[in-house]
C-alpha positions as CSV (number, residue, x, y, z in Angstrom):
1,X,26.7,-81.5,28.7
2,X,24.8,-78.2,29.6
3,X,22.0,-76.6,27.6
4,X,24.2,-74.1,26.4
5,X,26.7,-76.3,25.0
6,X,23.9,-78.7,23.5
7,X,22.6,-75.4,21.8
8,X,25.7,-74.5,20.4
9,X,26.3,-78.0,19.1
10,X,22.9,-78.1,17.4
11,X,23.4,-74.5,15.9
12,X,26.9,-75.8,14.2
13,X,25.6,-79.1,13.1
14,X,23.0,-76.9,11.2
15,X,25.6,-74.8,10.0
16,X,23.9,-71.5,11.4
17,X,25.2,-68.5,12.4
18,X,24.1,-67.0,15.9
19,X,22.5,-64.1,13.9
20,X,20.7,-66.9,11.9
21,X,19.1,-68.5,15.1
22,X,18.5,-65.0,16.7
23,X,16.4,-64.0,13.4
24,X,14.3,-67.3,13.3
25,X,13.6,-67.1,17.1
26,X,12.8,-63.4,17.2
27,X,15.5,-62.6,19.8
28,X,18.9,-60.7,19.6
29,X,22.2,-62.2,18.7
30,X,23.5,-61.4,22.3
31,X,20.8,-63.4,23.7
32,X,21.8,-66.4,21.7
33,X,25.6,-65.7,22.9
34,X,24.2,-65.7,26.6
35,X,22.2,-68.9,26.0
36,X,25.3,-70.8,24.9
37,X,27.7,-69.7,27.4
38,X,25.1,-70.6,30.2
39,X,25.0,-66.9,31.2
40,X,21.4,-67.1,30.7
41,X,18.6,-70.0,29.7
42,X,15.8,-69.7,27.1
43,X,12.6,-68.7,28.5
44,X,9.7,-71.3,28.4
45,X,8.0,-69.9,25.5
46,X,11.0,-70.3,23.5
47,X,11.8,-73.9,24.0
48,X,9.1,-74.9,21.5
49,X,10.3,-72.8,18.7
50,X,14.0,-74.0,19.5
51,X,12.8,-77.5,19.2
52,X,10.9,-76.9,15.8
53,X,14.1,-75.1,14.6
54,X,16.6,-78.0,15.3
55,X,14.0,-80.7,14.8
56,X,14.2,-82.4,17.9
57,X,11.5,-82.7,21.1
58,X,11.7,-80.8,24.2
59,X,12.9,-83.9,26.2
60,X,15.6,-84.3,23.9
61,X,16.6,-80.7,24.4
62,X,16.4,-80.5,28.1
63,X,17.0,-84.2,29.2
64,X,20.2,-85.9,30.1
65,X,21.5,-82.8,31.9
66,X,24.2,-83.3,34.5
67,X,23.4,-81.8,37.8
68,X,26.3,-79.5,37.4
69,X,24.5,-78.1,34.7
70,X,22.2,-76.4,37.1
71,X,25.0,-74.1,38.4
72,X,26.2,-71.0,36.7
73,X,29.8,-70.4,35.8
74,X,30.5,-69.5,39.6
75,X,29.3,-72.9,40.7
76,X,26.3,-71.3,42.4
77,X,23.0,-73.4,42.4
78,X,19.6,-72.0,41.0
79,X,18.3,-72.0,44.7
80,X,21.4,-69.7,45.7
81,X,20.9,-67.6,42.6
82,X,17.3,-67.2,43.5
83,X,18.3,-66.0,46.9
84,X,20.4,-63.6,45.5
85,X,18.2,-62.3,43.4
86,X,15.6,-61.8,46.0
87,X,18.3,-60.1,48.0
88,X,18.9,-57.6,45.4
89,X,15.4,-57.0,44.9
90,X,15.0,-56.3,48.4
91,X,17.6,-53.8,48.7
92,X,16.2,-52.3,45.4
93,X,12.9,-51.8,47.1
94,X,14.6,-50.2,50.2
95,X,16.4,-47.7,48.1
96,X,13.1,-47.0,46.3
97,X,11.1,-46.6,49.6
98,X,14.1,-44.2,51.1
99,X,13.9,-42.2,48.0
100,X,10.1,-41.8,48.0
101,X,10.2,-41.1,51.9
102,X,12.9,-38.4,51.1
103,X,10.9,-36.9,48.7
104,X,7.9,-36.9,50.7
105,X,9.8,-35.2,53.5
106,X,11.2,-32.4,51.1
107,X,7.7,-31.6,50.3
108,X,6.8,-30.9,54.2
109,X,9.9,-28.9,54.7
110,X,8.6,-26.8,51.6
111,X,5.2,-26.5,53.2
112,X,7.1,-25.7,56.6
113,X,9.4,-23.4,54.8
114,X,6.5,-21.3,53.1
115,X,4.7,-21.0,56.4
116,X,7.4,-19.5,58.3
117,X,9.6,-17.5,55.7
118,X,7.1,-14.5,54.8
119,X,5.1,-14.1,58.3
120,X,7.8,-15.2,60.6
121,X,11.3,-14.5,59.0
122,X,9.8,-11.2,57.1
123,X,11.7,-12.9,53.9
124,X,10.9,-11.2,50.5
125,X,8.0,-13.1,48.8
126,X,9.8,-13.6,45.7
127,X,13.0,-15.1,47.3
128,X,10.6,-17.3,49.7
129,X,8.5,-18.7,47.0
130,X,11.9,-19.4,44.6
131,X,13.0,-21.4,47.6
132,X,10.1,-23.0,47.9
133,X,9.8,-24.0,44.3
134,X,13.5,-25.4,44.6
135,X,12.6,-27.6,47.5
136,X,9.6,-29.0,45.7
137,X,11.6,-29.6,42.6
138,X,14.2,-31.4,44.5
139,X,11.5,-33.6,46.2
140,X,10.2,-34.2,42.7
141,X,13.5,-35.3,41.2
142,X,14.0,-37.5,44.1
143,X,10.7,-39.4,43.9
144,X,10.9,-39.6,40.3
145,X,14.4,-40.8,40.0
146,X,13.8,-43.5,42.8
147,X,10.5,-45.0,40.8
148,X,12.5,-45.1,37.5
149,X,15.8,-46.4,38.7
150,X,14.8,-49.0,41.5
151,X,11.5,-50.2,39.8
152,X,13.0,-52.6,37.5
153,X,14.4,-56.1,38.5
154,X,17.1,-58.0,36.5
155,X,14.3,-60.1,34.4
156,X,12.8,-56.8,33.2
157,X,16.0,-55.4,32.3
158,X,17.0,-58.3,30.3
159,X,13.6,-58.1,28.5
160,X,14.0,-54.3,27.9
161,X,17.5,-55.4,26.4
162,X,15.9,-57.3,23.7
163,X,13.6,-54.6,22.5
164,X,13.8,-53.2,19.1
165,X,16.4,-50.4,19.2
166,X,13.9,-47.8,17.9
167,X,11.4,-48.7,21.0
168,X,14.1,-48.7,23.6
169,X,15.3,-45.5,22.6
170,X,11.5,-44.2,22.1
171,X,10.9,-45.2,25.7
172,X,14.1,-43.4,27.0
173,X,12.9,-40.4,25.3
174,X,9.3,-40.5,26.9
175,X,10.7,-41.1,30.2
176,X,12.9,-37.9,29.9
177,X,10.0,-35.9,28.5
178,X,7.6,-36.9,31.4
179,X,10.2,-35.8,34.2
180,X,10.5,-32.4,32.3
181,X,6.6,-32.2,31.9
182,X,6.5,-33.1,35.6
183,X,8.7,-30.4,36.7
184,X,7.1,-27.9,34.5
185,X,3.6,-28.7,35.7
186,X,4.8,-28.7,39.5
187,X,6.6,-25.2,38.9
188,X,3.6,-23.7,36.9
189,X,1.0,-25.1,39.3
190,X,2.9,-23.9,42.7
191,X,3.4,-20.5,40.9
192,X,0.0,-19.7,39.8
193,X,-2.1,-22.1,41.8
194,X,-4.0,-22.7,38.9
195,X,-4.4,-26.6,39.5
196,X,-7.7,-26.5,37.8
197,X,-6.0,-25.6,35.0
198,X,-2.5,-26.9,34.9
199,X,-3.7,-30.7,34.5
200,X,-4.2,-29.6,30.8
201,X,-0.3,-30.3,30.7
202,X,-0.8,-33.8,30.9
203,X,-3.0,-33.9,28.0
204,X,-0.4,-32.3,25.9
205,X,2.0,-34.7,27.4
206,X,0.0,-37.6,26.1
207,X,0.0,-36.2,22.6
208,X,3.8,-35.8,22.7
209,X,4.3,-39.2,23.9
210,X,2.1,-40.5,21.1
211,X,3.8,-38.4,18.4
212,X,7.3,-39.8,19.6
213,X,6.2,-43.3,19.4
214,X,4.9,-42.5,15.8
215,X,8.0,-40.9,14.8
216,X,10.5,-43.8,16.0
217,X,7.8,-46.4,14.6
218,X,8.0,-44.8,11.2
219,X,12.0,-44.5,11.5
220,X,12.2,-48.4,12.5
221,X,9.9,-49.2,9.5
222,X,12.2,-47.2,7.0
223,X,15.4,-48.7,8.3
224,X,13.8,-52.3,7.9
225,X,13.1,-51.2,4.2
């Protein structure tokens, strides 16, 4: 018997729904479903609460598992799963490195462009500056996108799925705001060259982030009531 089947049988013997177990363990119903279907296993810090909920020891919960229980639905052993996860993480890291490298390359190209566009190509300064800012914007987008999209591994994403919906939404809103603030900061800084002043934008961003978190926290409290 797999640990997922054992959890399912224990829950049914206590006449509890997946929602009931999820509430008592502080996780989502989807997490309980994944445990019982062997799509994932409980984290170490959840073993003791599970044992207390069903009135058994950790040895009784984890013992007497067949060797086949160490395989997932596809028949892969934990070692092969670890290898697959490492491969995916390595691919993710390579893509992140490529994205950052491209962003840096775009920054160099923007500097080269502004150095030759006006004095050598005799281009209109306004047009040259606009192209310069466009290239910088592309570079910034590539770097930020690579860092945001390829930084999280599967475990981090699973933990994020278990976050309170309001906190998840607040995090997504803050990520969008940070990207917008970064673009605004770079555009204003390159347009005015007032780097000694434009850093104040980040103080404003910090205040905005705290306000967003407060709004969603209050929203979550009102929903609970």
